[in-house]
N, CA, C and O atoms as a GROMACS GRO file, in nm:
protein
  584
    1MET      N    1   0.083  -0.119   0.000
    1MET     CA    2   0.000   0.000   0.000
    1MET      C    3   0.088   0.125   0.000
    1MET      O    4   0.055   0.225  -0.065
    2VAL      N    5   0.198   0.119   0.073
    2VAL     CA    6   0.288   0.234   0.079
    2VAL      C    7   0.348   0.261  -0.059
    2VAL      O    8   0.358   0.376  -0.101
    3SER      N    9   0.387   0.155  -0.129
    3SER     CA   10   0.442   0.173  -0.264
    3SER      C   11   0.339   0.237  -0.356
    3SER      O   12   0.374   0.324  -0.437
    4GLY      N   13   0.215   0.195  -0.346
    4GLY     CA   14   0.108   0.254  -0.427
    4GLY      C   15   0.089   0.401  -0.399
    4GLY      O   16   0.074   0.480  -0.491
    5VAL      N   17   0.090   0.437  -0.272
    5VAL     CA   18   0.075   0.578  -0.235
    5VAL      C   19   0.193   0.660  -0.286
    5VAL      O   20   0.174   0.769  -0.340
    6LEU      N   21   0.315   0.607  -0.270
    6LEU     CA   22   0.434   0.680  -0.317
    6LEU      C   23   0.432   0.697  -0.469
    6LEU      O   24   0.463   0.804  -0.521
    7LEU      N   25   0.396   0.590  -0.541
    7LEU     CA   26   0.387   0.600  -0.687
    7LEU      C   27   0.280   0.700  -0.730
    7LEU      O   28   0.303   0.782  -0.819
    8ALA      N   29   0.164   0.694  -0.666
    8ALA     CA   30   0.055   0.786  -0.700
    8ALA      C   31   0.096   0.930  -0.671
    8ALA      O   32   0.067   1.020  -0.750
    9ALA      N   33   0.163   0.952  -0.559
    9ALA     CA   34   0.207   1.088  -0.525
    9ALA      C   35   0.310   1.138  -0.626
    9ALA      O   36   0.305   1.253  -0.670
   10MET      N   37   0.405   1.051  -0.663
   10MET     CA   38   0.505   1.089  -0.762
   10MET      C   39   0.438   1.117  -0.898
   10MET      O   40   0.474   1.212  -0.967
   11GLY      N   41   0.341   1.035  -0.934
   11GLY     CA   42   0.268   1.057  -1.059
   11GLY      C   43   0.191   1.187  -1.057
   11GLY      O   44   0.190   1.260  -1.156
   12LEU      N   45   0.126   1.217  -0.946
   12LEU     CA   46   0.049   1.340  -0.934
   12LEU      C   47   0.141   1.463  -0.943
   12LEU      O   48   0.110   1.559  -1.014
   13LEU      N   49   0.254   1.459  -0.872
   13LEU     CA   50   0.350   1.569  -0.880
   13LEU      C   51   0.404   1.586  -1.022
   13LEU      O   52   0.423   1.698  -1.069
   14SER      N   53   0.426   1.475  -1.088
   14SER     CA   54   0.476   1.482  -1.226
   14SER      C   55   0.371   1.536  -1.321
   14SER      O   56   0.403   1.612  -1.412
   15VAL      N   57   0.244   1.498  -1.300
   15VAL     CA   58   0.136   1.553  -1.383
   15VAL      C   59   0.130   1.704  -1.366
   15VAL      O   60   0.122   1.777  -1.465
   16LEU      N   61   0.134   1.750  -1.241
   16LEU     CA   62   0.129   1.894  -1.215
   16LEU      C   63   0.250   1.967  -1.276
   16LEU      O   64   0.236   2.076  -1.331
   17ALA      N   65   0.366   1.906  -1.265
   17ALA     CA   66   0.486   1.968  -1.322
   17ALA      C   67   0.479   1.971  -1.475
   17ALA      O   68   0.521   2.068  -1.537
   18SER      N   69   0.426   1.864  -1.535
   18SER     CA   70   0.419   1.860  -1.681
   18SER      C   71   0.320   1.962  -1.736
   18SER      O   72   0.334   2.008  -1.850
   19LEU      N   73   0.220   1.998  -1.656
   19LEU     CA   74   0.124   2.098  -1.702
   19LEU      C   75   0.187   2.237  -1.713
   19LEU      O   76   0.132   2.325  -1.779
   20LYS      N   77   0.301   2.255  -1.649
   20LYS     CA   78   0.369   2.385  -1.653
   20LYS      C   79   0.466   2.398  -1.770
   20LYS      O   80   0.526   2.504  -1.790
   21ILE      N   81   0.483   2.291  -1.848
   21ILE     CA   82   0.574   2.295  -1.962
   21ILE      C   83   0.512   2.382  -2.071
   21ILE      O   84   0.399   2.359  -2.114
   22LYS      N   85   0.587   2.480  -2.115
   22LYS     CA   86   0.540   2.573  -2.217
   22LYS      C   87   0.556   2.513  -2.356
   22LYS      O   88   0.650   2.439  -2.383
   23GLY      N   89   0.464   2.546  -2.442
   23GLY     CA   90   0.469   2.500  -2.580
   23GLY      C   91   0.550   2.594  -2.667
   23GLY      O   92   0.576   2.708  -2.631
   24VAL      N   93   0.589   2.542  -2.782
   24VAL     CA   94   0.663   2.620  -2.880
   24VAL      C   95   0.580   2.624  -3.007
   24VAL      O   96   0.530   2.521  -3.053
   25THR      N   97   0.564   2.742  -3.063
   25THR     CA   98   0.485   2.757  -3.184
   25THR      C   99   0.545   2.676  -3.298
   25THR      O  100   0.666   2.679  -3.321
   26GLY      N  101   0.460   2.606  -3.368
   26GLY     CA  102   0.504   2.530  -3.484
   26GLY      C  103   0.548   2.387  -3.454
   26GLY      O  104   0.584   2.314  -3.546
   27GLU      N  105   0.547   2.347  -3.330
   27GLU     CA  106   0.585   2.210  -3.295
   27GLU      C  107   0.475   2.114  -3.338
   27GLU      O  108   0.356   2.144  -3.326
   28HIS      N  109   0.515   1.998  -3.387
   28HIS     CA  110   0.421   1.895  -3.428
   28HIS      C  111   0.340   1.843  -3.309
   28HIS      O  112   0.220   1.817  -3.320
   29LEU      N  113   0.406   1.830  -3.198
   29LEU     CA  114   0.344   1.776  -3.077
   29LEU      C  115   0.387   1.864  -2.960
   29LEU      O  116   0.504   1.902  -2.951
   30HIS      N  117   0.295   1.896  -2.871
   30HIS     CA  118   0.327   1.981  -2.756
   30HIS      C  119   0.434   1.912  -2.671
   30HIS      O  120   0.425   1.791  -2.648
   31PRO      N  121   0.534   1.986  -2.623
   31PRO     CA  122   0.642   1.926  -2.545
   31PRO      C  123   0.596   1.856  -2.417
   31PRO      O  124   0.668   1.770  -2.366
   32ARG      N  125   0.479   1.891  -2.365
   32ARG     CA  126   0.436   1.828  -2.241
   32ARG      C  127   0.364   1.694  -2.264
   32ARG      O  128   0.335   1.624  -2.167
   33THR      N  129   0.336   1.657  -2.387
   33THR     CA  130   0.256   1.539  -2.416
   33THR      C  131   0.315   1.412  -2.354
   33THR      O  132   0.246   1.342  -2.279
   34LEU      N  133   0.439   1.382  -2.384
   34LEU     CA  134   0.501   1.260  -2.334
   34LEU      C  135   0.514   1.260  -2.181
   34LEU      O  136   0.473   1.164  -2.117
   35PRO      N  137   0.570   1.367  -2.120
   35PRO     CA  138   0.577   1.366  -1.973
   35PRO      C  139   0.440   1.356  -1.908
   35PRO      O  140   0.424   1.289  -1.805
   36TYR      N  141   0.341   1.420  -1.966
   36TYR     CA  142   0.205   1.415  -1.910
   36TYR      C  143   0.149   1.274  -1.917
   36TYR      O  144   0.094   1.225  -1.818
   37LEU      N  145   0.162   1.208  -2.032
   37LEU     CA  146   0.109   1.072  -2.046
   37LEU      C  147   0.181   0.974  -1.954
   37LEU      O  148   0.117   0.890  -1.890
   38LEU      N  149   0.314   0.984  -1.947
   38LEU     CA  150   0.389   0.894  -1.858
   38LEU      C  151   0.354   0.920  -1.712
   38LEU      O  152   0.347   0.826  -1.632
   39SER      N  153   0.333   1.046  -1.677
   39SER     CA  154   0.294   1.079  -1.539
   39SER      C  155   0.158   1.022  -1.506
   39SER      O  156   0.136   0.973  -1.395
   40LEU      N  157   0.066   1.028  -1.601
   40LEU     CA  158  -0.066   0.967  -1.579
   40LEU      C  159  -0.056   0.817  -1.559
   40LEU      O  160  -0.125   0.761  -1.474
   41VAL      N  161   0.030   0.752  -1.637
   41VAL     CA  162   0.050   0.608  -1.622
   41VAL      C  163   0.103   0.576  -1.481
   41VAL      O  164   0.055   0.483  -1.418
   42VAL      N  165   0.199   0.653  -1.433
   42VAL     CA  166   0.255   0.631  -1.299
   42VAL      C  167   0.148   0.656  -1.193
   42VAL      O  168   0.136   0.578  -1.099
   43LEU      N  169   0.070   0.762  -1.208
   43LEU     CA  170  -0.037   0.793  -1.113
   43LEU      C  171  -0.141   0.681  -1.109
   43LEU      O  172  -0.176   0.634  -1.001
   44ILE      N  173  -0.188   0.638  -1.224
   44ILE     CA  174  -0.291   0.533  -1.230
   44ILE      C  175  -0.237   0.400  -1.179
   44ILE      O  176  -0.307   0.326  -1.110
   45THR      N  177  -0.111   0.370  -1.213
   45THR     CA  178  -0.049   0.247  -1.164
   45THR      C  179  -0.038   0.248  -1.012
   45THR      O  180  -0.064   0.147  -0.947
   46GLY      N  181  -0.001   0.361  -0.955
   46GLY     CA  182   0.008   0.374  -0.809
   46GLY      C  183  -0.128   0.354  -0.743
   46GLY      O  184  -0.137   0.288  -0.639
   47ILE      N  185  -0.232   0.411  -0.802
   47ILE     CA  186  -0.367   0.395  -0.746
   47ILE      C  187  -0.411   0.249  -0.753
   47ILE      O  188  -0.466   0.196  -0.656
   48ILE      N  189  -0.387   0.185  -0.866
   48ILE     CA  190  -0.424   0.043  -0.881
   48ILE      C  191  -0.346  -0.043  -0.781
   48ILE      O  192  -0.404  -0.131  -0.718
   49LEU      N  193  -0.216  -0.017  -0.767
   49LEU     CA  194  -0.135  -0.092  -0.672
   49LEU      C  195  -0.187  -0.076  -0.530
   49LEU      O  196  -0.195  -0.173  -0.455
   50PHE      N  197  -0.222   0.047  -0.492
   50PHE     CA  198  -0.274   0.073  -0.358
   50PHE      C  199  -0.402  -0.007  -0.333
   50PHE      O  200  -0.414  -0.076  -0.232
   51PHE      N  201  -0.497   0.002  -0.426
   51PHE     CA  202  -0.625  -0.066  -0.404
   51PHE      C  203  -0.613  -0.218  -0.411
   51PHE      O  204  -0.684  -0.289  -0.340
   52ASN      N  205  -0.524  -0.270  -0.496
   52ASN     CA  206  -0.503  -0.414  -0.499
   52ASN      C  207  -0.442  -0.462  -0.367
   52ASN      O  208  -0.480  -0.568  -0.316
   53ALA      N  209  -0.349  -0.387  -0.311
   53ALA     CA  210  -0.290  -0.423  -0.182
   53ALA      C  211  -0.392  -0.411  -0.069
   53ALA      O  212  -0.394  -0.492   0.022
   54TRP      N  213  -0.475  -0.310  -0.076
   54TRP     CA  214  -0.577  -0.287   0.027
   54TRP      C  215  -0.682  -0.399   0.027
   54TRP      O  216  -0.729  -0.440   0.132
   55ARG      N  217  -0.718  -0.446  -0.092
   55ARG     CA  218  -0.820  -0.552  -0.103
   55ARG      C  219  -0.764  -0.691  -0.080
   55ARG      O  220  -0.842  -0.785  -0.064
   56TYR      N  221  -0.633  -0.708  -0.079
   56TYR     CA  222  -0.571  -0.840  -0.067
   56TYR      C  223  -0.606  -0.904   0.066
   56TYR      O  224  -0.585  -0.845   0.172
   57ARG      N  225  -0.659  -1.026   0.060
   57ARG     CA  226  -0.700  -1.096   0.183
   57ARG      C  227  -0.631  -1.232   0.199
   57ARG      O  228  -0.671  -1.311   0.285
   58GLY      N  229  -0.530  -1.260   0.119
   58GLY     CA  230  -0.459  -1.387   0.128
   58GLY      C  231  -0.363  -1.388   0.244
   58GLY      O  232  -0.364  -1.300   0.330
   59GLU      N  233  -0.278  -1.490   0.245
   59GLU     CA  234  -0.180  -1.498   0.353
   59GLU      C  235  -0.077  -1.386   0.339
   59GLU      O  236  -0.046  -1.341   0.228
   60GLU      N  237  -0.027  -1.342   0.452
   60GLU     CA  238   0.068  -1.232   0.452
   60GLU      C  239   0.199  -1.275   0.388
   60GLU      O  240   0.252  -1.382   0.417
   61ARG      N  241   0.249  -1.191   0.301
   61ARG     CA  242   0.375  -1.220   0.233
   61ARG      C  243   0.485  -1.131   0.291
   61ARG      O  244   0.472  -1.009   0.295
   62ILE      N  245   0.589  -1.194   0.334
   62ILE     CA  246   0.705  -1.120   0.385
   62ILE      C  247   0.802  -1.101   0.269
   62ILE      O  248   0.846  -1.198   0.208
   63VAL      N  249   0.834  -0.977   0.240
   63VAL     CA  250   0.926  -0.947   0.131
   63VAL      C  251   1.064  -0.926   0.191
   63VAL      O  252   1.086  -0.835   0.270
   64ASP      N  253   1.156  -1.014   0.151
   64ASP     CA  254   1.293  -1.003   0.200
   64ASP      C  255   1.364  -0.890   0.128
   64ASP      O  256   1.343  -0.867   0.009
   65TRP      N  257   1.448  -0.820   0.201
   65TRP     CA  258   1.531  -0.718   0.139
   65TRP      C  259   1.634  -0.789   0.054
   65TRP      O  260   1.669  -0.904   0.082
   66PRO      N  261   1.682  -0.722  -0.051
   66PRO     CA  262   1.780  -0.789  -0.137
   66PRO      C  263   1.903  -0.832  -0.058
   66PRO      O  264   1.951  -0.762   0.031
   67ASP      N  265   1.954  -0.950  -0.094
   67ASP     CA  266   2.079  -0.995  -0.036
   67ASP      C  267   2.194  -0.926  -0.110
   67ASP      O  268   2.172  -0.834  -0.189
   68ARG      N  269   2.314  -0.971  -0.086
   68ARG     CA  270   2.431  -0.908  -0.148
   68ARG      C  271   2.422  -0.910  -0.300
   68ARG      O  272   2.453  -0.810  -0.366
   69GLU      N  273   2.381  -1.023  -0.356
   69GLU     CA  274   2.367  -1.035  -0.502
   69GLU      C  275   2.258  -0.942  -0.555
   69GLU      O  276   2.273  -0.883  -0.662
   70GLY      N  277   2.150  -0.928  -0.481
   70GLY     CA  278   2.041  -0.839  -0.521
   70GLY      C  279   2.085  -0.694  -0.524
   70GLY      O  280   2.052  -0.621  -0.617
   71TRP      N  281   2.160  -0.651  -0.422
   71TRP     CA  282   2.212  -0.515  -0.418
   71TRP      C  283   2.310  -0.491  -0.533
   71TRP      O  284   2.314  -0.382  -0.590
   72LYS      N  285   2.387  -0.594  -0.566
   72LYS     CA  286   2.481  -0.581  -0.678
   72LYS      C  287   2.404  -0.560  -0.809
   72LYS      O  288   2.442  -0.476  -0.890
   73ARG      N  289   2.297  -0.637  -0.829
   73ARG     CA  290   2.216  -0.621  -0.951
   73ARG      C  291   2.153  -0.482  -0.958
   73ARG      O  292   2.146  -0.421  -1.065
   74ILE      N  293   2.106  -0.432  -0.844
   74ILE     CA  294   2.048  -0.298  -0.840
   74ILE      C  295   2.154  -0.193  -0.874
   74ILE      O  296   2.129  -0.102  -0.954
   75ALA      N  297   2.273  -0.206  -0.815
   75ALA     CA  298   2.381  -0.109  -0.838
   75ALA      C  299   2.426  -0.111  -0.985
   75ALA      O  300   2.444  -0.006  -1.046
   76VAL      N  301   2.444  -0.231  -1.040
   76VAL     CA  302   2.486  -0.241  -1.180
   76VAL      C  303   2.380  -0.183  -1.273
   76VAL      O  304   2.413  -0.118  -1.372
   77SER      N  305   2.253  -0.206  -1.242
   77SER     CA  306   2.144  -0.150  -1.324
   77SER      C  307   2.145   0.003  -1.318
   77SER      O  308   2.129   0.068  -1.420
   78LEU      N  309   2.162   0.059  -1.199
   78LEU     CA  310   2.167   0.205  -1.185
   78LEU      C  311   2.288   0.264  -1.257
   78LEU      O  312   2.278   0.369  -1.321
   79ILE      N  313   2.402   0.198  -1.246
   79ILE     CA  314   2.522   0.245  -1.319
   79ILE      C  315   2.498   0.236  -1.470
   79ILE      O  316   2.540   0.324  -1.545
   80GLY      N  317   2.430   0.130  -1.513
   80GLY     CA  318   2.395   0.116  -1.654
   80GLY      C  319   2.308   0.231  -1.703
   80GLY      O  320   2.328   0.281  -1.814
   81ILE      N  321   2.212   0.273  -1.621
   81ILE     CA  322   2.126   0.386  -1.657
   81ILE      C  323   2.207   0.515  -1.669
   81ILE      O  324   2.185   0.594  -1.761
   82ILE      N  325   2.301   0.536  -1.577
   82ILE     CA  326   2.385   0.656  -1.581
   82ILE      C  327   2.472   0.656  -1.707
   82ILE      O  328   2.484   0.758  -1.775
   83VAL      N  329   2.532   0.541  -1.739
   83VAL     CA  330   2.614   0.532  -1.860
   83VAL      C  331   2.527   0.555  -1.984
   83VAL      O  332   2.569   0.622  -2.078
   84TYR      N  333   2.407   0.500  -1.984
   84TYR     CA  334   2.312   0.520  -2.095
   84TYR      C  335   2.285   0.668  -2.115
   84TYR      O  336   2.288   0.718  -2.228
   85MET      N  337   2.259   0.739  -2.006
   85MET     CA  338   2.231   0.882  -2.016
   85MET      C  339   2.353   0.959  -2.068
   85MET      O  340   2.337   1.057  -2.142
   86LEU      N  341   2.472   0.917  -2.031
   86LEU     CA  342   2.593   0.983  -2.078
   86LEU      C  343   2.621   0.954  -2.226
   86LEU      O  344   2.684   1.034  -2.294
   87LEU      N  345   2.574   0.839  -2.275
   87LEU     CA  346   2.600   0.800  -2.414
   87LEU      C  347   2.495   0.850  -2.513
   87LEU      O  348   2.518   0.846  -2.634
   88ILE      N  349   2.381   0.897  -2.464
   88ILE     CA  350   2.275   0.941  -2.555
   88ILE      C  351   2.324   1.053  -2.647
   88ILE      O  352   2.296   1.049  -2.767
   89GLU      N  353   2.394   1.149  -2.595
   89GLU     CA  354   2.439   1.262  -2.677
   89GLU      C  355   2.544   1.219  -2.781
   89GLU      O  356   2.524   1.247  -2.900
   90PRO      N  357   2.653   1.153  -2.742
   90PRO     CA  358   2.753   1.121  -2.844
   90PRO      C  359   2.712   1.008  -2.940
   90PRO      O  360   2.747   1.012  -3.057
   91LEU      N  361   2.638   0.909  -2.891
   91LEU     CA  362   2.602   0.795  -2.977
   91LEU      C  363   2.463   0.806  -3.038
   91LEU      O  364   2.432   0.734  -3.133
   92GLY      N  365   2.382   0.894  -2.986
   92GLY     CA  366   2.245   0.905  -3.035
   92GLY      C  367   2.150   0.819  -2.954
   92GLY      O  368   2.190   0.726  -2.884
   93PHE      N  369   2.023   0.853  -2.964
   93PHE     CA  370   1.918   0.788  -2.886
   93PHE      C  371   1.904   0.639  -2.920
   93PHE      O  372   1.897   0.555  -2.831
   94THR      N  373   1.900   0.608  -3.049
   94THR     CA  374   1.873   0.471  -3.090
   94THR      C  375   1.990   0.378  -3.058
   94THR      O  376   1.969   0.271  -3.001
   95LEU      N  377   2.111   0.416  -3.095
   95LEU     CA  378   2.228   0.330  -3.070
   95LEU      C  379   2.254   0.313  -2.921
   95LEU      O  380   2.284   0.202  -2.876
   96SER      N  381   2.243   0.420  -2.843
   96SER     CA  382   2.266   0.407  -2.699
   96SER      C  383   2.157   0.323  -2.634
   96SER      O  384   2.184   0.250  -2.539
   97SER      N  385   2.034   0.332  -2.685
   97SER     CA  386   1.926   0.247  -2.633
   97SER      C  387   1.955   0.100  -2.661
   97SER      O  388   1.936   0.014  -2.575
   98PHE      N  389   2.002   0.071  -2.783
   98PHE     CA  390   2.037  -0.066  -2.818
   98PHE      C  391   2.145  -0.120  -2.725
   98PHE      O  392   2.132  -0.230  -2.672
   99LEU      N  393   2.253  -0.043  -2.705
   99LEU     CA  394   2.363  -0.088  -2.620
   99LEU      C  395   2.318  -0.107  -2.475
   99LEU      O  396   2.356  -0.204  -2.410
  100PHE      N  397   2.237  -0.015  -2.426
  100PHE     CA  398   2.187  -0.027  -2.288
  100PHE      C  399   2.101  -0.151  -2.273
  100PHE      O  400   2.117  -0.228  -2.178
  101LEU      N  401   2.009  -0.172  -2.366
  101LEU     CA  402   1.922  -0.290  -2.359
  101LEU      C  403   2.001  -0.419  -2.372
  101LEU      O  404   1.976  -0.516  -2.300
  102PHE      N  405   2.098  -0.420  -2.464
  102PHE     CA  406   2.182  -0.538  -2.480
  102PHE      C  407   2.251  -0.572  -2.348
  102PHE      O  408   2.248  -0.686  -2.303
  103PHE      N  409   2.314  -0.471  -2.287
  103PHE     CA  410   2.386  -0.495  -2.162
  103PHE      C  411   2.292  -0.542  -2.051
  103PHE      O  412   2.321  -0.640  -1.982
  104LEU      N  413   2.179  -0.473  -2.034
  104LEU     CA  414   2.089  -0.506  -1.924
  104LEU      C  415   2.027  -0.645  -1.940
  104LEU      O  416   2.017  -0.720  -1.844
  105ILE      N  417   1.985  -0.678  -2.063
  105ILE     CA  418   1.929  -0.812  -2.085
  105ILE      C  419   2.035  -0.918  -2.061
  105ILE      O  420   2.007  -1.022  -2.002
  106TRP      N  421   2.158  -0.893  -2.109
  106TRP     CA  422   2.266  -0.988  -2.088
  106TRP      C  423   2.296  -1.004  -1.939
  106TRP      O  424   2.309  -1.116  -1.889
  107TYR      N  425   2.307  -0.892  -1.869
  107TYR     CA  426   2.346  -0.898  -1.728
  107TYR      C  427   2.238  -0.960  -1.641
  107TYR      O  428   2.267  -1.044  -1.556
  108LEU      N  429   2.115  -0.919  -1.660
  108LEU     CA  430   2.008  -0.966  -1.573
  108LEU      C  431   1.952  -1.102  -1.614
  108LEU      O  432   1.904  -1.177  -1.530
  109GLY      N  433   1.958  -1.133  -1.744
  109GLY     CA  434   1.893  -1.254  -1.790
  109GLY      C  435   1.984  -1.368  -1.829
  109GLY      O  436   1.944  -1.485  -1.822
  110ARG      N  437   2.105  -1.337  -1.870
  110ARG     CA  438   2.200  -1.439  -1.914
  110ARG      C  439   2.141  -1.528  -2.024
  110ARG      O  440   2.152  -1.651  -2.019
  111TYR      N  441   2.078  -1.464  -2.124
  111TYR     CA  442   2.020  -1.537  -2.235
  111TYR      C  443   2.125  -1.560  -2.344
  111TYR      O  444   2.238  -1.512  -2.334
  112ASN      N  445   2.086  -1.633  -2.448
  112ASN     CA  446   2.166  -1.657  -2.565
  112ASN      C  447   2.196  -1.521  -2.630
  112ASN      O  448   2.107  -1.436  -2.639
  113VAL      N  449   2.319  -1.500  -2.677
  113VAL     CA  450   2.361  -1.371  -2.731
  113VAL      C  451   2.276  -1.333  -2.853
  113VAL      O  452   2.242  -1.215  -2.868
  114LEU      N  453   2.242  -1.427  -2.938
  114LEU     CA  454   2.160  -1.397  -3.055
  114LEU      C  455   2.022  -1.347  -3.013
  114LEU      O  456   1.970  -1.252  -3.071
  115LEU      N  457   1.964  -1.410  -2.913
  115LEU     CA  458   1.834  -1.367  -2.862
  115LEU      C  459   1.845  -1.226  -2.802
  115LEU      O  460   1.755  -1.144  -2.822
  116ILE      N  461   1.952  -1.199  -2.731
  116ILE     CA  462   1.972  -1.067  -2.672
  116ILE      C  463   1.982  -0.960  -2.781
  116ILE      O  464   1.922  -0.854  -2.770
  117ILE      N  465   2.058  -0.990  -2.885
  117ILE     CA  466   2.073  -0.895  -2.996
  117ILE      C  467   1.937  -0.869  -3.060
  117ILE      O  468   1.902  -0.754  -3.087
  118LEU      N  469   1.860  -0.974  -3.085
  118LEU     CA  470   1.728  -0.959  -3.148
  118LEU      C  471   1.633  -0.879  -3.059
  118LEU      O  472   1.562  -0.791  -3.108
  119LEU      N  473   1.631  -0.908  -2.929
  119LEU     CA  474   1.544  -0.834  -2.837
  119LEU      C  475   1.584  -0.686  -2.829
  119LEU      O  476   1.498  -0.598  -2.836
  120ALA      N  477   1.713  -0.660  -2.815
  120ALA     CA  478   1.760  -0.521  -2.806
  120ALA      C  479   1.735  -0.446  -2.937
  120ALA      O  480   1.696  -0.330  -2.935
  121LEU      N  481   1.757  -0.514  -3.049
  121LEU     CA  482   1.734  -0.451  -3.179
  121LEU      C  483   1.586  -0.421  -3.201
  121LEU      O  484   1.549  -0.312  -3.243
  122ALA      N  485   1.501  -0.519  -3.172
  122ALA     CA  486   1.356  -0.500  -3.190
  122ALA      C  487   1.305  -0.388  -3.100
  122ALA      O  488   1.226  -0.305  -3.144
  123THR      N  489   1.350  -0.384  -2.976
  123THR     CA  490   1.305  -0.279  -2.883
  123THR      C  491   1.357  -0.143  -2.928
  123THR      O  492   1.284  -0.044  -2.919
  124SER      N  493   1.480  -0.136  -2.976
  124SER     CA  494   1.535  -0.009  -3.023
  124SER      C  495   1.458   0.043  -3.145
  124SER      O  496   1.432   0.162  -3.156
  125VAL      N  497   1.421  -0.046  -3.235
  125VAL     CA  498   1.343  -0.006  -3.352
  125VAL      C  499   1.205   0.044  -3.310
  125VAL      O  500   1.157   0.145  -3.363
  126VAL      N  501   1.141  -0.025  -3.216
  126VAL     CA  502   1.010   0.020  -3.166
  126VAL      C  503   1.024   0.156  -3.098
  126VAL      O  504   0.941   0.245  -3.120
  127ILE      N  505   1.128   0.174  -3.018
  127ILE     CA  506   1.152   0.303  -2.952
  127ILE      C  507   1.170   0.412  -3.056
  127ILE      O  508   1.114   0.521  -3.044
  128TYR      N  509   1.250   0.383  -3.159
  128TYR     CA  510   1.274   0.482  -3.265
  128TYR      C  511   1.143   0.523  -3.332
  128TYR      O  512   1.114   0.642  -3.344
  129PHE      N  513   1.064   0.426  -3.374
  129PHE     CA  514   0.941   0.460  -3.445
  129PHE      C  515   0.838   0.525  -3.353
  129PHE      O  516   0.766   0.616  -3.396
  130LEU      N  517   0.830   0.482  -3.229
  130LEU     CA  518   0.734   0.539  -3.136
  130LEU      C  519   0.768   0.684  -3.101
  130LEU      O  520   0.685   0.773  -3.114
  131PHE      N  521   0.890   0.706  -3.056
  131PHE     CA  522   0.927   0.838  -3.007
  131PHE      C  523   0.963   0.937  -3.118
  131PHE      O  524   0.926   1.054  -3.112
  132ILE      N  525   1.036   0.891  -3.219
  132ILE     CA  526   1.086   0.984  -3.320
  132ILE      C  527   0.990   0.995  -3.439
  132ILE      O  528   0.958   1.106  -3.481
  133GLN      N  529   0.946   0.884  -3.493
  133GLN     CA  530   0.859   0.889  -3.610
  133GLN      C  531   0.714   0.922  -3.573
  133GLN      O  532   0.655   1.013  -3.630
  134PHE      N  533   0.658   0.847  -3.477
  134PHE     CA  534   0.516   0.864  -3.444
  134PHE      C  535   0.490   0.991  -3.363
  134PHE      O  536   0.405   1.072  -3.399
  135LEU      N  537   0.564   1.008  -3.252
  135LEU     CA  538   0.542   1.124  -3.166
  135LEU      C  539   0.614   1.249  -3.216
  135LEU      O  540   0.583   1.360  -3.173
  136GLY      N  541   0.710   1.232  -3.306
  136GLY     CA  542   0.781   1.347  -3.362
  136GLY      C  543   0.873   1.416  -3.264
  136GLY      O  544   0.900   1.536  -3.279
  137LEU      N  545   0.922   1.344  -3.164
  137LEU     CA  546   1.012   1.405  -3.066
  137LEU      C  547   1.154   1.411  -3.123
  137LEU      O  548   1.191   1.330  -3.208
  138THR      N  549   1.230   1.506  -3.076
  138THR     CA  550   1.367   1.519  -3.124
  138THR      C  551   1.462   1.468  -3.018
  138THR      O  552   1.458   1.509  -2.902
  139PHE      N  553   1.548   1.377  -3.060
  139PHE     CA  554   1.652   1.321  -2.974
  139PHE      C  555   1.783   1.328  -3.050
  139PHE      O  556   1.782   1.339  -3.173
  140PRO      N  557   1.896   1.322  -2.980
  140PRO     CA  558   2.024   1.321  -3.052
  140PRO      C  559   2.031   1.203  -3.149
  140PRO      O  560   1.992   1.091  -3.115
  141VAL      N  561   2.081   1.228  -3.270
  141VAL     CA  562   2.084   1.123  -3.371
  141VAL      C  563   2.212   1.042  -3.369
  141VAL      O  564   2.210   0.925  -3.404
  142GLY      N  565   2.322   1.101  -3.328
  142GLY     CA  566   2.448   1.028  -3.319
  142GLY      C  567   2.506   0.996  -3.455
  142GLY      O  568   2.465   1.053  -3.556
  143PRO      N  569   2.603   0.905  -3.459
  143PRO     CA  570   2.676   0.875  -3.583
  143PRO      C  571   2.590   0.803  -3.688
  143PRO      O  572   2.622   0.806  -3.807
  144LEU      N  573   2.480   0.740  -3.646
  144LEU     CA  574   2.396   0.670  -3.743
  144LEU      C  575   2.312   0.766  -3.826
  144LEU      O  576   2.274   0.734  -3.938
  145GLY      N  577   2.284   0.881  -3.771
  145GLY     CA  578   2.206   0.980  -3.844
  145GLY      C  579   2.057   0.956  -3.842
  145GLY      O  580   1.983   1.021  -3.916
  146TRP      N  581   2.009   0.862  -3.758
  146TRP     CA  582   1.864   0.841  -3.750
  146TRP      C  583   1.820   0.814  -3.609
  146TRP      O  584   1.701   0.794  -3.584
   0.00000   0.00000   0.00000
């Protein structure tokens, strides 16, 4: 229930903050569209999580805190996100997304390398078409030029 409340509060604050984003004349899509939609998703998810936890009547589940290996996975994932953010400008949105996804799927899942490449490639292509082609957002293009 606490996680639901925290998510809903974060979503609500983000919705309010996104409403303050000013538009630019001639833009295909208002700059607040994506932050607003993502904030709504976080808000609604938090509300659903809260009510599902509140209605839960099964046996009590004790959630263990991560052990040493769990903390390592969390730390490596956070470092991966930081490196991803640093690489977006020089490598571009699509290529840095591919590399980040490749690394994270490999590290967390230990799948076959060919499957990892296909998953990272497919997700990067979907990200490209969704954010750049469909929504018309501008991101760094990097050496690939797209």
